N, C-alpha and C positions, 0 to 999 in steps of 0.2 A: 685605357682608357676604358672602363664600365659598360657593358653594354645595355639596353635601357629594358626596364624594367618586364614590359611584355615579349621582349625577346629569352630574357632570362626565364621566366615560366612557363617561355612556348611547348604546349604538350608537345611527347614523345611517341607517344603511342593512342589507343582507342579512349584506351581505358580515364585516359588526362583528360580527355578532348570534351569538350561544354557544350550543350544544346546539337541540333540539326539530328536528335533522334530520327528521326526519318533515315535519313540518310545513314549514319554510323549507328545507330542501337542497335540492341541486339536481332533483330529481325529487319535492319536493316538496310538498304538495296544496296547500298557500298560493303555493310559489312560481311554481306553474301558475298558478294564479287572475290574480297580480299579472300575470306576463308577457300574460296575454292580457286585460286590461283589467277585468276582469271579479269585482268579489269581494259575495259574498254578505252578506247580515246573519247573523252569527255569535256567538256564546257562547265565549271564550276561559277551558277552565275546569283549573285546575291551582293546584296550593301557592303560596304566598307568595311572591316576590321568582323569581318561576321568569320573568320579562322581558313579562306581557302585556302592559302596559302599551307599554311600547317597542314590541312587535311592532307594535298598532296603530297607533300613529305612524307608523314605519315601512311598515307598508301604505298609508298615509295618502300619503305624501307618495313612496314609488314609483309610486303609481297618481295622482300630481298633482292631490290632493282635497283641499278646504278638510275642514277639521278642527275641532272641537267635540268639549271633554270636560267632561264633570259627572260628579263625586263620589257616590254615593248617599247617602254620608256626612250629607250636607249642603244639599241639593238636593229641593227639593219639587217637585211638578206645576206651579208657576207657572214655575220653572226649567225645566223639562223642555220645556214649550210656548213657550217664551221661546227659548232653543237652536233647535226648530222651526224659528218662523218665519223668524227669520234663515237656517238652510241652505236653505230653500224661496227667499228672495231671491235664495240665492249662490250654487243650483243649477240651478233652472230646472226645468220639468217635460220637455223636450223635450232633453235631454241624461243620455248616458250615467257623468257625472263627479257624480253628486251627492254631497253632503256625508258625511262620515264623520261620525254621533256617536256617539263612545265614554262609555259608561258604566262608571266602576270600581266595584267590587263591587255590583252589580246587585241579588244578592242579597237587599240591605238596600233593596229598593225595594217600597213598600207595593203591594199590590193596584189600587188608584187609580195610585200613579203608571205600576207596568207599562201598564196599561189607556192613559195617554193615551200608549204610545207607541203603539200597535197600527195608526193610521192613519198616519202618517206613513210606518213600515216598510211596512203593502201597499201603500200609493200610489207608494213609491218616493221619496220628499221628501228619507228618509234612509237610508244604510246604517248597520244598527243595530250598533256592535259592543261588546259587555258584559263584563264582565272578573269570574269569580267562585272562589272561592275554595272555593263548596259546591256539591255536584251541583245539575245546574241540572232535574230533575226533579220535585227537592223543594221549587226557590227562585224558579223561573220559573214565569210561570202557565202553563198549555196552549196559550192562542191563542198567544202570545208566541213562545213555545219552539216550537211548530210551524212561525212563518214563520222560524228561523234554526239554520244548520247547530253543530254542538257540535263543535268541537277539543279534545282533550283537551292540554295542556301537561307533561311528564311531572316529576317530581324533578331537581333538580339532579345529577350524579354527582360523586363526588370528582375527575374528570378536570376537568369540567365549573368547580368552583367554584377548582379551581388555574388552571385558562386564566383565569378572572378576573380573580384574582391578579394574575398574570403581563400582560394587558393593563393593567390598572391598572400596574404600573408601569413598561410599555412606552411609554405614552400621554399618559399625566397628567402636566401641565406640574408641578406643584408636586413630585412624586414623581421626577419625571429629576433635580430638582437633591438629591436625596439618595440617599447610597451604600445602598440597602437590601440587605442580606444576609438572605433570607429562606430560613432552613436548616431549619425544622419547618412541619407545616401543621395537625397535627392539629388543636390548639385552636383554633384559628382555625376549622377544619368544624365541629367540633365543637360551639361559642359560637354559628355560624351556622344551623343546625336543617336547613341545604340550601336557608336564603334567601338566595341572592345578593347584596340589598340588605343587609340584614345581617353576613352576610359583611365586604362591602366597607368600614360603617361601624363594624367592629369592628376590621379593620386600619387604619384611617384614624384611628380612637382611639389607638392602640397607636404609630403612628408619631408623631403629633402630641405623645405622650405622653413620647416618647423625646428626649434632646436630642442636639444635634449631628446633624450631617450622615452620620455612619456611624451605622447602625441594625440591629443584627441581632436578627432575629426567631425566639425560641423558644419553645416548648410553655411552659415557666413565665413568662417575659416576658410573655405573653398572658394566663395565669391572672392574674398577679402584677395588671396592669394593668387589664383587664378585668374582670375576676369581680367587682368590686366595685360595677362598673355593669350587673350583668347582673341583670335582674329575678328574683322568685321565684318568678314560674310562666312559662313562654312557650308563645303559646297553638301556635306553631307548632312550635317543636320539640321534643328529645327529652321532655322534663319530661312534656310534653303530654300525650305518649300513656304514659309510666310513672304518670303520675296518674289516667289516666281506666281504665290498666287496674286499680289500685290500689282503686277504686271502684267496679271494676263484681265484681274479685273477691270484694270486701265484701261485696257484698252478696251473692253468689253462694253465699259462706263464712254467710251468716245472721248478721251482724255489725253491726245494726244505728250503732253507737257508729262505725268506721269508714268506714261507706257517708257516714256526715252531715260527717266529720271531713273524708272528702278532697271531698265535694258543696260545702265552706264555702271547702273551697282554691280548687278551679275559679270557686266566685263571685269573689271576691275578688281571681284572677287577671283578672277580664273575659271568660272563655269564657262562647262562643257558647250560652245557655240552651239552644237549641232540640237544639245535639248534645246536651248532657247527654238531656233527656228522649228523645232519637231512640234514643239509644246503649240508655238503662232503657226502650224500647219494644222493642228486638231481645231484653234479658236477659230479658224477661217471656216471652218466647214459649221462647230457645231453652234457658234453664234450668230456667224454674218449670213452663213446658207446662200440661199436664192436671192438673197437682197442683194447682192451684187455675188454674182458669179467667177466673177475677174478676182475676187481676195483669196479663193482656194488656188487659182493657177498663180497666183503673186506668192502666195505662200509656199508653193512647192517649189516656185523658181528660186526662190526663194533660197530653201534648203538644200538644193542640190548646187546652187551658188556657193554657198557655205558649205560643203562638200568638199568642196573644189579649192578656193579661195583662201587661206590661211588667216590670221589677223597678222595684223592691225585692218587689213584692208574689210574682211570679214561685219566688223564691225559698223561700218557705213553703211553697207545692203541691211543689214538687222535694223537697221536706224529708219532704214526708208519705208521697210514691211510695216514693222510695227505704227509708226503714222500713218500709212497708209491703212491697216487694218481696224485703226484709231478711230481713223476719219470715217468709213465706213458704214452705211445703215446696217442698222441690225435684224437677226430674226435668228430663232432659235424652233422653225416650224415642223422643220426636217429632222430635228434632232428630235423634239420631241413625238415625231410620226414613227422613226422607228422603235421608239420607247413604249410608244403606246402596242404597234403591232407584237412586239415580242411580249407585250403582257398579255397581250387577246391568246397569241400560240401557244404560252403556257397554263393559260386558262382552257383553253380548247384542243390543245393536244394537235394530232395527224389529222384533221380536216381532209375529206378528201375530195379531188380536185373533181372538178364540172367536168363532165364529158367530154364539150365541145373543146374544151384546152386540151384535150390531153394528145400528144401524141402517136401517131395512129402508123408507125415501121412496118407491122407485118398484118398478114388480110386477116385473122384469127382480130385481131383490134379493130380493124375496119369495120368486121361482120359484131363486132360486140358495141359499135357506136361510137368508138374513138373518134372526137375531130368532127363528131356529123354538125352542123347547123353553126358549126363556128364563122365568123363572119371576119373578112379577110381587107380590112379598115382600108387598103389602099383600092379597094372594086368601088368603093361609096364616093358621097360627095363630100369633099374637104376632108376626103381622108378619115371620116370617121363613122363607126355605126356602132350604135348601142346596144350594147348586150354586158352580159354577165361577167364579172372578171373574180369576183370572190366565193368560194367556197357556199352553200345554201344558208349554212348556219347563222353566217355575221352576215349576208347580206346586205348590203347599203353601210357597212361603220364609216367611219369617217376616221382615217387615221390622220392624212394631210388636213391639217386647216391652214391655208397661207397667211404669213405676217400683215401686218400694219405696215407697209413701206411701199413704192412708187412700184418696185421691181412684182414683190406680190399680189401686188392692186391688182395689178395686168393676169397676173394666175388665175387671181379669184376669177376675173369677169370672163375668163377663156374659159375655166369650167363649167361656169354657170350656162355660158351659151353651150357645152356639151351635154352637160348632164339633164339639165332642166332642173334643179331642184333634188337630182340623188347625192345623196351623200352630205344633204340640208346646203350646196352651194347654192 
């Protein structure tokens, strides 16, 4: 059986590699490391189909190292240990040519699986290259992450994707026997969702479905042939972002029915449940905030529960949280407050901290007046003493304006009693 087009034209060296010039261009950081023959353990983080696996294979080939590959989807701790043992035997302790162990979708490894890699990486038995589409800060354990450098791969641009199509027509033996007139590419690019592998799969599907050697590719032709093969929910394409957007906006708009429907669409489409939970965690703070502080606790507990409990039970927990967030009163006051404060910081720079708010750990600092005239709130009635907490240049600037809801209306009355007109309260 013939390999797919994406596999047939997979680049064999850096000169054939498309995109990611910040990493593999003439002055790219990985190019320089390959030239020096010193490749650290690293994590390649980027969208699907941007060449993470290919890049790992090229790094092994150009540095003349043994290459071992595991997929986190079907590998267990036993598999990891077996590969590490083979790598130790092929590499040896006194050579810089230690084998490369590539783990695809490393974010799917459990903590125990990631723990099993630590000794091999730390002692130099292997050079680990992990590939992930998820933020390593969330998905890779700190002990392993601290031993790896993280390199980000950028999404393919339109020019990158079109270059992939032209390279396929120029180097693939099967396509060289056909006369392909690539008149339009918009539909191909749209269906690919920026994923180079998917682009080539759709391209090959259209070519194989076309009779004869003369093949004209137009947007209509692509949609006619490929649309019936396109899944209802694409985790990496445009629909992925449209549906998560509809889900968030349904909860923000206090519609539990819309929230549950779009949640179901994502679950049925195979979306990463932790991705859904993480987005609800953000919404709980950004769109609900102090109108219902319990929402953040609920969302955080949901994320922790989903991380512990697998499908299908997690769908119940996600549904409960989505309905709770949709039914909660809404406020973006704290979101707006930090945005405005950051804007002021960018405009005014590093304004000096008022002397009375400064710490005074040394005798000299005390002599200079650090901490003088600071009022310790608990020494005053109602645990409050009016004093200035902002730099002089922005004194009185209001960042937090309580929202119009019962919880923050109480905050507003509290601030009025405390500040008596200052900050506009």
